[in-house]
N, C-alpha and C positions, 0 to 999 in steps of 0.2 A: 545526478543524482547524485554523484558524489560529494559535490560543494556544498548540497545540504550537511552532508557529517562532514567533512574535512575538516573544520575547526573542532569538532567534539572529539574525533577519534581518528585512529589510522584506519584506513580504506582496503579493501583488498575483494579484487571486481574478477570473480573465476571467467574465464574462457569460455563458452559450452557448444554444444551444436544446439542452435534453437532449431526448433522448427518454426517452419517461414508462411509467410501470409498465406499462402495458396492450400497451405493446409485446413486454415479455418470456412474455408470455402466446402468443406465436409461436413455430413452432420456431426454436433458432439460427441456422440457417442464413438465417433471411430478417431479420436484425437487422442485417445490414452496412449495411444500405443510408441503415439510420437513425442507424446510427454515423456511417457518411460523412458527415451530413449535418452535426449535431452538432459531429464532428470539426474541420471548414470554419470556425465559431467557434473553435475554440478555438487554432487556427494562426494565422488571423487577430491574435488577441491575443497570443501569444507572439512574431511577427514583429515587430509594435508594440512591447513592450516590450523586444525585442535591439536595433529601431533608434532607442527614443528614452528606455530609461531603464536599461537594464544598463550603457553604462559601460565595459566590461571588470571587472564585477565575478564572483566566482565564485558559481555558481547551485545553489538547493538545488529540487527539483522536487518534489511532493507531490498524487496525488490520488487519490481512496480508488473504491474499486466503479467504478462506469462511469465518475469520474474520472481510477483509475487506468488505466482501455483510452484515455481520451484522453492520459494522460500516455506512456505506452508507443510510442503513435503519432508522441510529437512527437521521443522520443528514436530509432524509427525513422528518421525525416525528419528532422532536424537534426543530431543527434548523431556522422554516420557524418561529420562535419565534425569534425578532430583538435583545431584550433582551439579551438574551441565545446567539445567534450569535454574540453578541458585545463580549462575553467571550471567542470565540475561536480565541486559538491563530491560529492551522493549525490542518486538520483533514489527515493523513500518509494511506491511505487507497489503501495498495498496494498486487497489485496480484488478482486482483476483476476489469474488466471494466467497468468504466461510459462511457457511449456514450455521442454526440449531444444532441439526444432526452431528455437523463433523466436529464440531464442541463437542459433544455427547459422548462421540466416540474416541475424541484424543482430546482428555481431559488437561491436556499441556497446551492446549488453543482456550489460555484465555484472555478474553479481550477487553482491552482498556474501558475501564469505567469514570477514566476522569483527567485531568494536567498531566498530573504527574507520577501518578503508580506504577510501577514497573514489575518487572516478569510477564509484561502483558502484548497483543497486537493491535496495533493502529493500524485498521481497515477502512476503505469508503471507495467510491466509484460514483463518478460526476455525468450529471446527465441534465437535461431541462426539466422543467415542471411537467410538460405535458408527453414528453414520453414513458411509456407505460411498457416497454419490453426493449430490451438489448441484444445482442449475442453473449456479452457477459451476464449481462443481467436476464434470465429470462425470467416471463412473463409467470405468475403461481411460487418464486423463489424469493424467498424474504432473506437480506444479504447481512451479518450482525457489523454496524456499523459504530464510529466515531465521528463528532463534527469538530476538526478543525478551523473551527475557528473558535466555538463557545466550550468545545470539549466535554460536550453532552450527548448522552447515546439514544435519549427520546428524542420528538418531532422539535423541540423549542428551538423557532427560529434565530439565525445569530445574522447581526448586520454588517452590514461590510466594512461599516469602520472598527471592525475587530481585524481585517484583515490587512497585515501589516507588511506586506507585500508580496507581490504577481512577480512572475521572470516567466516572461514568454519566449517562446523560441522561434525559430525557421524552420524549415525541412532540415538541416543541416545541423541542429543541435546548437546553433548559434544565437546567444540571446538577441533577439528584436526589441523589446521593452519591458520597461518595467515599471508597474504603477500600484501604489498604496491604494488602499479599499476600493478594489476594483469588483468584486461581487462579496453579497452574501451567499449563509448557504442555509438548509434544514433539510434533516434528512426526513424520507417518505416516511410515515408510518405502517404502511401496509406492505412496499419492496425492500424494504431497510436499504436505498441504493440515498446520495449524496445528491439533493437538487440544487441548482445553482440560479440566485437570484441577480437581478441587474445588469444582469447583459441581454445584449440579441444575442439568442443561441445561431443566428446566421452569421455572426462575425467571425464566430468559431467553429471552422470548420471542423470533418473528423479525420479527417484524411486519409486515415484507413479506408481501403473499397469496403471490405466486410460492415462497418460501422455504418448506420443510417444518421442522416442529420437530425441533429438535438443531441446524441449518445457527446459526450464529453470526454470519454474518458481518456485522450491522448493530454487530456491539460490536469489531471487530477492533481500532480505533484506540483504543476506551471501555474495554476492557481492561489499556491496555499505554500509557496516556496518559505518565503520568512518563517512562518508561524509554525511551519514543521521543523527549519533548523534549529528558533530557539527551544520548540519543544524536544530536542533532542540535547542539547544541554542542560534541561531545567531534568530530564528524567534522572541523565546518568547523573547530577548531584543528587538527583533525591537517594539515585542506587546508592552512590559512594557515601551518603552519610549514615544510611544504614544499613553498610556492609563493612566489615572488616576486610 
């Protein structure tokens, strides 16, 4: 994920004691103590960054999956402070749902509404059209999302021609294929998740044992690599034009 943001910003990656995949075999209600433990490291790293490395610079936060959860916690705990919030270009918190209830409880969780707004959160999670529930996005819950192809928050379909480039990785994190116009996408109006079109989900295995076939979670950033890369640069440009 670093390569998405490296052309736009200095990158810092905290080392933290992540919860393991076996933890996700537990009921979701039992995850919290493990997530809290992992978050202690992330919070300490971010606190160190603010005190020693930031020096008043604009900030982009990025987290995927469990990392997105950690980024949400950072937004809740730190960005209620107006001065710090004024430095946020955007937070790309992808692969962990933010709900309307969460956004109401923490007003600083401002969701992106367009391609170039700043001080906002970019969030989505991918699955095949036929999926009705997943571990990350259970049935009956609606996530707040934006489509990274047309940058709309409604269910307007985005054609695959808007996909500037996917970067697909192997199990070791190495690039195995790059392709433009791989897939289109639309936001499910009921579940809020991002539905992927123009591919055969069977060709994109969930990889993680706790995820069912058709749950395309691990491809969230891979499908939209170039769109996210360009978007980070655009949001920073917009931020710099409107802030001294």
